[in-house]
C-alpha positions, 0 to 999 in steps of 0.5 A: 277144467274139470272133465265130466267130473274129473278134477279141475285142470289148470296148465301153466305154461313156461314161456319166458326162455331167452334161448341164447343156443338160439340165436340169432333167430332169439335176438328178437323174439323169445324162444317159444315164439320162434317159428317153425314148421313153416306156419307155426310157432313153437308155443304151438306145439304146447298149447296143442296137445294141453288144448286137445287133452280137454284142459281150456284155460292156460297161461302162459308165463312171458318175460323175453321179448315178448311181444311177438309171444303176445301178439300171437297167443292173442290173434291164434288162441282165442278160446269160448269165454261163454264156456270159461275157457281162456289162454291167457298170457301172463308177462313178470307182474313184480307181484314179490317185489321189485325183481324178474323172475329168477327162474322157472319156479320163480315164475310160478311163484311170482304168479301163484296168484293165477292158480288162487284164483281159479283154484284147480284141483291138479296143475299142469306145467309144461314148457314152450319150445320143444316139439312132440305130442302129448296127451296131458290128461293120460298123464293127469289119470296116472298121476291121481293113482300113483298118489304121487304129488308130481308127476315127471314125463319122462322119456326113454333116452341113450345112455350115452346121451345122459350128460345132456339131461336132467335122468330120473333113477327110479326107487329100487322095488319096482314101479315109477318112483323116483329114488333120484334126480341127477342134472346131466350125470356123467355116470349114469345108470341105466334101466333095468328092463333096458340097460342102453337107455336111461328116462330122461326128463321131458320138462312136463310136471304134474301137480296136486295144486297144494303140493306145488304151491307148498314147494314154491313158497318154500323154495322162494325163502331159500337164498342157495336156490335156482329157483329151477322146476327140474334143478330144485322144485323135484328134487324136493319132491324126491327128497319126501318121496312123492315125485313119480315117472311117467314113462312117455312111451304109455302115451297113446295118441290117435293117428300116430304111426310106428315111424313117429310114436315117442317122437319129441325134440328139445330144439334148443339149439340151431343144429337140433332146431334145423334137425327137427325141420328135416324131419318133417320134409322126409316121404314117411316123416319123422314127426307127422304134421298131417294127423288130423285126429291130434291136429297142432293148431295155429292162426290163419294166416290169411294167404292164398294158397301157394303158386309155381309158375313156369313151365319152360324146360331149362325155368321151371316153379318145382319143389320136391321132398318140401313143405311150402305154405300159403303164399308162396311165389316159385317162380321159375326155381327149384326147391328141394328138401326144404321148409318155405313159410308163408309168403315167400318168393323164389324168383326165377333160376334160383335153387334152395336146397335142405334151407328153412326160409321163414316168412316174406323172405325173398329169394332174387334170381340165380341164386343158390341157397343150401343147408341155410336157415332165413329168418324173416323179412330178408331179400337175398340180392340177385346171383347171392351165395348162401350156404356154399362158402362159409368163410364168404358167409362169417364174413357177411355178418351170418351165423355159421354152426360147426356142423355148417348150419348158416343163420341169416337173422331177421331183417338183414340186409345183404348188399347186391 
């Protein structure tokens, strides 16, 4: 889509990730389809950012267990066809041979027909599994001004975390030209203006279209490549002196507070997924879902408002420091510091603390839930406890992380 005479832009969302480190939440769905924040899916953050940026032609490249993701996009992300706008989920099509996507760069290479059909000037490529707000229009403008052929969104991180990221080292002489792109280095070099920080790749890119097409086509013929955008394509642009960094702190989002300015989280592990939810529920949230100037959009589920019932002194339905989604009924029970997705039912005398309960979970009477993630369609029988005794949790087949988060998989049957 072109913004008032500006360049035409096609957005490509890479959504084929398996998300092994998020198991068991990804046992039955792709990582971008994992529910988040009560009513959203992870992919809603990428799509909302693109749409809010004014880029309304998007393709979502899918592969792994994509049915849930495809269904969500079809229900939630319907654009005006009269204006030529669309969000199109595109599965692996084997257009280049009898093989699936071998990496993120190969996903784009095998989907070059989408670029050829649309003929954009600029291609924005983003991941589908991060939680953040970003105006990609500002990044596109900076990309054009810089003369770059490839731009990489970068966020400042403490230097001690460098071994967790693809790290961008700027070229000598100032400016934002990338001198080196190193994957999880053990000997990082701090920034000139902040020696205690490094620039980490956010997995979001802007390309001149012809440069991207040439790069992924060349990469496809390289038998030694892993066909990865961050590991192979960006270093190739760096080697040619054509890659520039875009510092995320320069991105100005309307409605952002000082507390959630620059917020970005990779929710690739159970612990980071859990911590990101806890970021939402504080009095002054570290990430504010209530910023209506830059809304995160999703489908309207059509459930009635949440309801809290029973008011006796020993049997009160209440929630504090929590997010309670439509359709929930909290009946004579206490919820603290938790996120409840749609249509959750919590029965009398139960107590839920520091937990994430996904759609259609039902908590029986007198249950105790603490530091747990319970996926969709799980019934927890009366008097059961989850998260209080990790040995007992493991014996029932639940996943327990090293930090003590208990995860109950989708549709798990818990014996009474």
